[in-house]
C-alpha positions in Angstrom: 200.3 -39.7 4.6 203.5 -41.3 3.1 204.3 -38.1 1.2 204.0 -36.0 4.3 206.4 -38.3 6.1 208.8 -38.1 3.2 208.6 -34.3 3.1 209.1 -34.1 6.9 212.1 -36.4 6.8 213.6 -34.4 3.9 213.1 -31.2 5.8 215.3 -32.5 8.7 218.4 -32.6 6.4 218.8 -28.8 6.7 218.2 -28.7 10.5 221.2 -27.8 12.7 220.6 -31.1 14.5 220.5 -33.0 11.3 223.0 -35.7 12.5 220.7 -36.5 15.4 217.7 -36.5 13.1 219.5 -38.9 10.8 220.3 -41.2 13.7 216.6 -41.1 14.8 215.3 -41.8 11.3 217.8 -44.6 10.7 216.9 -46.1 14.0 213.1 -46.2 13.5 213.4 -47.1 9.8 215.0 -50.4 10.8 211.9 -51.4 12.7 208.8 -49.5 11.8 209.2 -46.2 9.8 208.6 -46.4 6.0 211.0 -43.7 4.8 214.7 -44.8 4.3 217.4 -42.8 5.9 218.9 -42.1 2.5 216.4 -39.2 2.2 218.5 -37.4 4.9 221.8 -39.1 4.2 222.2 -37.9 0.6 221.5 -34.2 1.1 223.5 -34.1 4.3 226.6 -35.6 2.5 226.1 -33.2 -0.5 226.0 -30.3 2.0 229.1 -31.5 3.9 231.2 -34.0 1.8 234.0 -33.6 4.3 231.8 -35.4 6.8 230.5 -38.1 4.4 232.0 -41.0 6.3 231.0 -39.7 9.8 227.4 -39.3 8.5 227.5 -42.9 7.1 228.9 -44.2 10.4 226.0 -42.5 12.3 223.5 -44.0 9.9 225.0 -47.5 10.2 225.2 -47.5 14.0 221.7 -46.1 14.4 220.3 -48.5 11.8 221.8 -51.6 13.4 220.5 -50.5 16.8 217.0 -49.9 15.2 217.4 -53.4 13.7 217.7 -54.7 17.3 214.4 -53.0 18.1 212.9 -54.8 15.1 214.4 -58.1 16.3 212.9 -57.4 19.8 209.5 -56.7 18.2 209.6 -60.1 16.4 210.9 -61.9 19.4 208.7 -60.5 22.1 205.8 -58.7 20.4 205.1 -60.8 17.3 201.5 -61.6 18.2 200.6 -58.0 18.7 202.9 -55.3 17.3 204.9 -57.6 14.9 201.8 -58.7 12.9 200.6 -55.1 12.7 203.9 -53.9 11.2 204.0 -56.9 8.8 200.4 -56.3 7.8 201.2 -52.6 7.1 204.0 -53.7 4.6 201.9 -56.5 3.1 204.2 -59.3 4.4 202.0 -61.0 7.1 200.9 -63.8 4.7 204.5 -64.6 3.8 205.5 -65.1 7.5 204.5 -68.7 7.9 206.2 -69.8 4.7 209.3 -67.9 5.4 209.5 -68.8 9.1 209.8 -72.5 8.2 213.1 -71.9 6.3 214.3 -68.6 7.6 216.9 -69.7 10.1 218.5 -71.9 7.4 219.1 -68.9 5.1 218.6 -66.0 7.6 222.1 -64.5 7.3 221.6 -64.1 3.5 218.1 -62.6 4.1 219.5 -60.0 6.5 222.4 -59.2 4.2 220.1 -58.8 1.1 217.5 -56.7 3.0 220.2 -54.6 4.5 221.8 -53.5 1.2 218.8 -53.6 -1.2 215.5 -51.7 -1.5 213.7 -54.6 0.2 212.4 -53.3 3.6 215.0 -54.2 6.1 212.5 -53.8 8.9 210.6 -56.8 7.7 213.7 -59.0 8.0 214.6 -57.6 11.4 211.1 -58.6 12.7 211.3 -62.0 11.0 214.7 -62.6 12.5 213.4 -62.0 16.0 210.2 -64.0 15.4 212.1 -67.0 14.1 214.9 -66.8 16.7 217.7 -66.2 14.3 221.0 -66.3 16.3 221.3 -62.8 17.7 225.1 -62.6 17.2 224.8 -63.7 13.6 222.0 -61.1 13.1 224.1 -58.3 14.6 227.2 -59.2 12.6 225.4 -59.4 9.3 223.4 -56.3 10.0 226.6 -54.3 10.6 228.1 -55.6 7.4 225.0 -54.9 5.3 224.1 -51.5 6.6 227.7 -50.4 6.5 228.0 -51.5 2.9 224.8 -49.6 2.0 225.6 -46.4 3.7 229.3 -46.2 3.0 228.9 -47.0 -0.7 226.4 -44.1 -0.9 228.8 -41.9 1.1 231.8 -42.8 -1.0 230.0 -42.2 -4.3 228.7 -38.8 -3.1 232.1 -37.9 -1.6 233.9 -38.8 -4.9 231.4 -37.5 -7.5 229.2 -35.1 -5.7 225.7 -34.0 -6.8 225.9 -35.5 -10.3 225.8 -39.1 -8.9 222.7 -38.4 -6.8 220.1 -39.4 -9.4 222.1 -42.6 -10.2 222.1 -43.5 -6.5 218.4 -42.8 -6.0 217.3 -44.7 -9.1 219.7 -47.5 -9.7 222.1 -48.3 -6.9 219.7 -50.4 -4.9 218.7 -52.4 -7.9 222.3 -52.9 -9.1 223.3 -54.2 -5.6 220.2 -56.5 -5.7 221.3 -57.8 -9.1 224.9 -58.4 -8.0 223.7 -60.3 -4.9 221.4 -62.4 -7.0 224.3 -63.3 -9.3 226.5 -64.1 -6.3 223.8 -66.3 -4.7 223.0 -67.9 -8.1 226.7 -68.7 -8.5 226.8 -70.4 -5.1 223.7 -72.3 -5.9 225.1 -73.5 -9.3 228.4 -74.6 -7.7 226.6 -76.5 -5.0 223.8 -78.2 -7.0 225.1 -78.5 -10.6 
């Protein structure tokens, strides 16, 4: 099933309404859909590098709006739909543990999930379920999603197709490592 969804999403990249398809996929990916918008974003930018930053902007706006849907699911539908989505991604058991501390570190969680391979949709739902301040959620989501999509767009705009494999395999993990070092540095300064 996941492979068919991936193939369907990839097929949208060549459609004449690809920008709308990207907006749709970025929107639903932020709350329930398992395929990241990068599947559309990358081939679209490679086909039209002159529109790289417009494409990244559409993905960013749609993703943040979709994140608000995830927030609403957590806030208003946690008992029914929220638990279903978290069960699908294997994160339902982690909810009680995370909810106890989430609002204390929620901005970091949104930032990390927004720029790394961690499913952003899980954090959008957690944010709503735990009542993370909505303004903080929106601000950090804009920052995180813009970082993710504009870094990809910039790399593809500058280096073209040869950078694609690097982006698909390593960029998410490199950003994860950099954020881990940054957070580790803050932790060391504060507690050591």
